[in-house]
N, C-alpha and C positions, 0 to 999 in steps of 0.2 A: 815473615810477619804472619801472625795468626789472626784470623777474623772469626768471631764467635757466631754461633747459629742465631743468637739473639740479635746481633748486628745485621745479619742477613735478613732476618724477619723485619727488623726496623726499616731497612732500606726498601724491602718489598712493600711494606705498608706505605711508605712515602710515595712509592710509584703506583699505589693502589692495586697491587698484585696479590693474589691469593696463591701461595705456594704450598704444595703438599710437603710432608716431611721428607720424602725422597728428593724432591726438587730443592728443598732447603739444604740438605746434605750435599747435593751436587753443586749448587751455587756456592756453598761454603768452600768446597774443594777448589772450584774453578777460580773464585775470587782470591783465595789464598795463593794460588799459583801465580796469578797476575801480579798481586802485591809483592810476592817474593821476587819476581822478575824485575819489577820496578826498583826494588831495593838493590838488586845487583847492578842495575843501570846507574843508580845514584852513587855507587862506589867508584865509578870510572872517573879518571882525572881528565877533565875537558878544558883545563886552563889554557892549553896551547892550541886549541882547536879554533880555527877561523870561523866567524859567524857565517852561516849560509845565506845566500841571496835568494830572493824570490825570482820567479821566472821573468817578471817584467821589471826587475830591479834596474837594469841599464837601458831599458827601452823607453820610448816616450809614452804618454798616457794611454794611447790606444795600440801599443806595440803589436800584440798578436790577437787582438780582439776583432771580431767581425762587426760590421756595421749593424746598428740597432734599427732594424726595419720592422715596423708594425705589421702584423699579419691579421688574419681573420680571427675573430673572437670565438670562444666556444659556445656561448649562449646558455641561458639558464636551463632551458628544456633539455638540451644535450647533456649538460653537466649533471643534472638531477636524474637522468634516465635510468641509471643503475643504482641509485641510492636506495638503501633498505628502507629509509623513512625520509619523507620530504613534506614540506608544507609551506605555503605562502612564499614559494620561490626560494626556500632555504633548505639546507640539510638539517634534519632533526637528529640530535645526538643525545645519548644519555648523560645525565648530570654526573660529573665525576668529582666535584668539589666536596660534596657531603656524602657520607656513607650511610 
């Protein structure tokens, strides 16, 4: 399957990423390889393959899980100590919805 550079740029724009022309070409090649691999996997006959079970499939509800024991909380001051920007007890982040 071939993916076009325009499609790579479109996906990058959806993710709010600015890619250079070299990065677009590299992503184009990498995504094309991934999609080619997926196409090869889709050609496999899995009609006689048993569904796989989850790790806890035959265990009771808490099979291998540890007890949920509350611990000490982090605290606002500690959480914000290394934040590049903070204010009013919150992390300040740049707006990403609008460009």
